[in-house]
C-alpha positions in Angstrom: 109.3 53.3 -79.9 111.2 56.6 -80.1 114.2 56.9 -77.8 113.5 59.7 -75.2 115.7 60.5 -72.3 114.6 58.6 -69.2 116.4 60.3 -66.2 116.3 64.0 -65.3 119.0 66.0 -63.7 117.6 68.0 -60.7 117.6 71.7 -61.4 118.3 71.4 -65.1 116.7 74.1 -67.4 113.7 73.2 -69.5 115.0 72.3 -73.0 112.9 72.1 -76.1 110.9 69.0 -76.5 112.7 66.2 -78.2 111.3 65.7 -81.7 110.6 62.0 -81.0 107.9 63.1 -78.5 105.7 64.0 -81.5 105.5 60.3 -82.5 104.0 59.5 -79.1 101.4 62.3 -79.2 100.3 62.0 -82.8 98.1 58.8 -82.3 96.4 60.6 -79.3 95.0 63.4 -81.4 91.6 61.8 -82.5 90.8 60.8 -78.9 91.8 64.3 -77.6 89.5 66.0 -80.1 86.5 64.0 -78.7 87.5 64.5 -75.1 88.2 68.2 -75.4 84.9 68.7 -77.4 82.9 66.9 -74.7 84.6 68.7 -71.8 84.3 72.1 -73.4 80.6 71.6 -74.0 80.0 70.4 -70.4 82.0 73.3 -68.9 80.8 76.0 -71.4 77.2 75.1 -72.5 77.2 78.2 -74.7 79.4 76.3 -77.2 77.1 73.3 -77.5 75.2 74.8 -80.5 78.6 75.3 -82.3 79.7 71.7 -81.8 76.3 70.4 -82.9 75.3 72.9 -85.5 75.9 73.3 -89.2 79.5 74.4 -88.6 80.4 71.5 -86.3 82.8 70.2 -88.9 84.6 73.5 -89.1 84.8 73.7 -85.3 86.3 70.2 -85.1 88.7 71.0 -87.9 89.9 74.0 -85.9 90.5 71.9 -82.8 92.3 69.3 -84.8 94.5 71.9 -86.5 95.4 73.4 -83.2 96.4 70.1 -81.8 98.1 68.8 -84.9 100.1 72.0 -85.5 101.5 71.7 -82.0 102.6 68.1 -82.5 104.0 68.8 -85.9 105.9 71.8 -84.5 107.6 69.5 -82.1 108.5 67.2 -84.9 109.6 70.0 -87.2 109.8 73.6 -85.7 109.6 75.0 -89.3 106.1 73.6 -90.1 103.7 76.0 -91.8 100.7 76.9 -89.7 98.8 79.2 -92.1 95.6 77.0 -92.0 95.7 76.8 -88.2 96.2 80.6 -88.0 93.1 81.3 -90.1 90.9 78.9 -88.2 91.9 80.4 -84.9 91.2 83.9 -86.2 87.8 82.6 -87.3 87.1 81.4 -83.7 87.8 85.0 -82.6 85.5 86.4 -85.2 82.7 84.0 -84.2 83.0 85.2 -80.5 82.7 88.8 -81.7 79.7 88.1 -84.0 77.9 86.3 -81.2 78.4 89.0 -78.7 80.7 87.2 -76.2 84.0 88.5 -74.8 87.2 86.5 -75.2 87.3 85.2 -71.6 85.1 82.2 -72.5 87.1 81.2 -75.5 90.4 81.7 -73.6 89.0 79.5 -70.8 88.1 76.8 -73.4 91.7 76.9 -74.8 93.2 76.5 -71.3 90.7 73.7 -70.5 91.9 71.9 -73.7 95.5 72.4 -72.6 94.9 70.8 -69.2 93.3 67.8 -70.9 96.2 67.5 -73.3 98.7 67.8 -70.4 96.7 65.1 -68.5 97.1 62.8 -71.6 100.8 63.6 -71.8 101.3 62.5 -68.2 99.5 59.2 -69.0 101.9 58.8 -71.9 104.8 59.6 -69.7 103.9 56.9 -67.2 103.3 54.4 -70.1 106.7 55.0 -71.5 108.5 55.9 -68.3 109.5 59.3 -69.6 111.6 61.8 -67.8 109.6 64.3 -65.6 111.7 66.9 -67.3 110.2 66.0 -70.6 106.7 66.3 -69.2 107.6 69.7 -67.6 109.0 70.8 -70.9 105.8 69.7 -72.6 103.7 71.7 -70.1 105.9 74.8 -70.6 105.6 74.6 -74.4 101.9 73.8 -74.3 100.9 76.8 -72.3 103.1 79.1 -74.3 101.3 77.6 -77.3 98.0 78.5 -75.8 99.1 82.1 -75.5 99.8 82.0 -79.2 96.3 80.6 -80.0 94.7 83.3 -77.8 96.7 86.0 -79.7 95.5 84.7 -83.1 91.8 84.6 -81.9 92.2 88.1 -80.5 93.3 89.3 -84.0 90.0 88.0 -85.5 88.0 89.4 -82.6 89.4 92.8 -82.9 89.0 92.8 -86.7 85.2 92.3 -86.3 85.0 94.9 -83.5 86.7 97.4 -85.7 84.3 96.8 -88.5 81.2 99.1 -88.4 77.9 97.5 -87.4 76.5 98.7 -90.7 79.1 96.5 -92.5 77.7 93.4 -90.8 74.2 94.5 -91.6 75.1 94.9 -95.2 76.6 91.3 -95.2 73.4 89.9 -93.8 71.3 91.8 -96.4 73.5 90.4 -99.2 73.1 86.9 -97.7 69.3 87.4 -97.6 69.2 88.4 -101.2 71.3 85.4 -102.3 69.1 83.0 -100.4 65.9 84.3 -102.0 67.3 84.7 -105.4 66.2 81.2 -106.2 68.1 78.0 -107.1 70.8 77.1 -107.8 72.1 78.6 -104.6 75.8 79.8 -104.9 76.9 77.6 -102.1 80.5 78.8 -101.9 79.5 82.4 -101.8 76.7 81.8 -99.2 79.1 79.7 -97.1 81.6 82.5 -97.0 79.0 85.1 -96.2 77.6 82.9 -93.4 81.0 82.7 -91.8 81.6 86.5 -92.1 78.2 87.3 -90.8 78.2 84.6 -88.1 74.9 83.2 -89.4 74.1 79.5 -89.8 72.2 78.5 -93.0 69.2 76.6 -91.6 67.7 73.4 -92.9 64.4 75.3 -93.3 63.3 78.9 -93.2 60.1 81.0 -93.2 59.8 84.1 -95.3 57.6 87.0 -94.2 56.3 89.7 -96.5 55.6 93.2 -95.0 53.4 96.0 -96.2 55.4 99.3 -96.4 56.2 101.6 -94.8 58.0 99.8 -92.0 58.9 101.6 -88.8 62.6 102.0 -88.0 62.1 100.3 -84.7 61.1 97.0 -86.3 64.7 95.8 -86.9 65.6 96.3 -83.2 62.8 94.0 -82.1 63.7 91.1 -84.3 65.7 88.1 -83.0 69.4 88.4 -83.8 69.3 85.5 -86.4 66.4 87.0 -88.4 67.6 88.4 -91.7 65.7 91.5 -93.0 65.7 94.1 -95.7 63.2 96.7 -94.6 64.2 99.5 -97.0 62.9 97.8 -100.2 59.6 98.7 -101.9 58.5 95.2 -100.9 60.2 94.7 -97.5 60.6 91.2 -96.1 62.2 89.0 -93.4 63.7 85.5 -93.3 63.2 83.6 -90.1 65.4 80.5 -89.6 63.2 77.4 -89.1 59.4 77.3 -88.7 57.3 80.0 -87.1 57.2 78.7 -83.6 55.0 80.2 -80.8 58.1 82.1 -79.5 58.9 83.4 -83.0 55.3 84.5 -83.5 55.3 86.4 -80.3 58.6 88.0 -81.3 57.3 88.9 -84.7 54.1 90.4 -83.3 55.9 92.6 -80.8 58.6 93.7 -83.3 56.2 94.6 -86.1 54.0 96.7 -83.8 51.1 96.7 -86.2 52.9 96.5 -89.5 50.8 94.1 -91.6 52.6 90.9 -92.5 52.0 87.7 -94.4 53.9 84.6 -93.3 55.0 82.4 -96.2 55.4 78.6 -96.0 58.3 77.0 -94.2 60.6 75.6 -96.9 64.3 74.6 -97.5 66.5 77.7 -98.3 66.6 76.6 -102.0 62.8 77.2 -102.1 62.8 80.6 -100.3 62.0 82.4 -103.5 58.7 80.5 -103.7 57.8 81.2 -100.0 58.2 85.0 -100.4 56.4 85.0 -103.8 53.4 83.2 -102.2 53.5 85.6 -99.2 53.5 88.7 -101.4 50.7 87.2 -103.5 48.5 86.8 -100.4 49.4 90.4 -99.4 48.0 91.5 -102.8 44.9 89.3 -102.3 44.3 91.1 -99.0 44.5 94.4 -100.8 42.0 93.0 -103.4 39.6 92.0 -100.7 39.8 88.3 -101.5 41.7 87.3 -98.3 40.5 88.8 -94.9 42.9 91.2 -93.4 44.7 90.6 -90.1 47.9 91.9 -88.4 49.6 88.6 -89.3 48.2 86.3 -92.0 49.6 82.8 -92.8 49.9 81.6 -96.3 49.1 78.0 -95.2 45.5 79.1 -94.4 45.0 80.2 -98.0 46.7 77.6 -100.2 43.6 76.7 -102.2 42.9 80.4 -102.9 46.5 80.9 -104.0 46.2 77.9 -106.3 42.9 78.8 -107.9 44.0 82.4 -108.6 47.5 81.6 -109.7 46.7 81.8 -113.4 43.5 83.8 -114.0 43.6 83.3 -117.8 43.9 79.6 -117.5 41.0 79.5 -114.9 38.9 81.5 -117.4 39.6 78.9 -120.1 38.7 76.1 -117.7 35.4 77.8 -116.7 34.6 78.5 -120.4 35.0 74.8 -121.2 33.1 73.4 -118.2 30.2 75.9 -118.3 29.7 75.7 -122.0 26.4 73.9 -121.7 24.9 77.1 -120.2 26.2 79.4 -123.0 22.8 79.5 -124.7 21.1 81.1 -121.7 20.6 84.8 -121.0 22.9 86.6 -118.6 20.8 86.8 -115.5 19.4 83.3 -115.8 22.8 81.9 -116.5 24.3 83.7 -113.5 21.6 82.3 -111.1 22.2 78.8 -112.3 25.9 79.1 -112.0 25.7 80.4 -108.4 23.2 77.6 -107.5 25.6 75.1 -109.0 28.6 76.5 -107.1 26.9 76.2 -103.7 25.4 72.8 -104.5 28.7 71.3 -105.7 30.8 72.9 -103.0 28.5 72.1 -100.0 26.7 68.9 -101.1 23.9 70.3 -99.0 20.2 69.5 -99.5 17.9 72.0 -101.3 16.6 73.6 -98.1 20.2 74.6 -96.9 21.2 75.7 -100.4 18.1 77.9 -100.5 19.0 79.4 -97.2 22.5 80.2 -98.4 21.2 81.8 -101.6 18.2 83.5 -100.0 15.6 81.7 -102.2 13.0 79.0 -101.6 14.0 75.3 -101.6 11.5 74.7 -104.4 13.4 77.3 -106.5 16.6 75.5 -105.8 15.1 72.1 -106.9 13.8 73.8 -110.1 17.3 75.2 -110.9 18.9 71.8 -110.2 16.6 70.1 -112.6 17.5 72.7 -115.2 21.2 72.1 -114.5 20.7 68.3 -114.9 19.0 69.0 -118.3 21.9 71.1 -119.5 24.9 69.1 -118.2 23.5 65.6 -118.3 26.1 63.0 -117.3 28.8 65.6 -116.9 27.7 66.3 -113.4 28.1 62.6 -112.5 31.7 62.3 -114.0 34.3 62.8 -111.2 36.8 64.6 -113.4 34.2 67.0 -114.7 32.8 67.6 -111.2 36.3 68.4 -109.9 37.1 70.7 -112.8 33.7 72.4 -112.5 34.1 73.0 -108.8 37.6 74.4 -109.2 36.4 76.7 -111.9 33.3 77.9 -109.9 35.4 78.5 -106.8 37.9 80.5 -108.8 35.2 82.6 -110.5 33.6 83.3 -107.1 37.0 84.4 -105.7 37.6 86.5 -108.8 34.2 88.1 -108.2 35.3 89.2 -104.7 38.3 90.8 -106.2 36.3 92.6 -108.9 33.9 93.9 -106.2 
């Protein structure tokens, strides 16, 4: 055990901490990190999302660096603290980005100092240390907290000095990188996330908008929603799925601007989500998908699939409907429409007739004709599936043509 003075002299001035004290404090750092983290979250619940979010490792590293740098300074006053300084400035930047003042962060620092002092007193009793050493520790510790606060203030002021438009530009750049498609430039995105105080979510939902978009839309969006509303094809990125609260927010913010909500996907697939959403927006314009203020891609997946490659669908239809090629145009069209309704509904002739507006006997006559032309193909599962897909796609394509 390091040799540390045991007996104080009453009234003596507080000297610098003996270097040997660092050896007693160093093993306490891991436990202090956990205790400070738990106590800060309990006292300041606003920090819970930071300690438990995607940046939790960075937060814990910052706390560890702050504690370790103090202990190493006791052991060697000339120790370099560049990493600690940058992490503490980053804490200040986060406070500014999230719209808090510095009082909360300063309170967290001082709470951490009180916990560290409590631990030092336990060590003092354990090793029968001089009260003067503990007093010197407290004096040095709170002077150190002032230093930490000054570093965080530097980061805080730096963000405040930056124009709001600069932060918005960072977020637009981040949005474009995420939707650019894989592979995601992880290092660049991580840096932008830190600068823009935005956490890369595990999942995200892309939303395609029909221009023009009113200027007030941006103001109504949640703070963590990324948007670029100035593009010819404006769009949004909502972290996570479109919950009921998010949907309410979106409806209020858009104020009538038509929107299509893409599928909720990992960020690496964001390009697919916005591509599908824009495709549905086009299908609305074509009259294939019914219009509404907010349309969800997930309600039209089959339509998206069937119309994803019109040329390929045409080839599939040409192959599957080849047995009807010898028929005249009108007769062929009637048989094809009857076959589509029959295969897709599996309904009896009476119901098929009602759907087509013809007598049930006419339907039965057409179905016998179809059996004569297709033979066993209508009984083969693979051919029936391909035929139904082709007929559905042709029907949707007919809507678009109309």
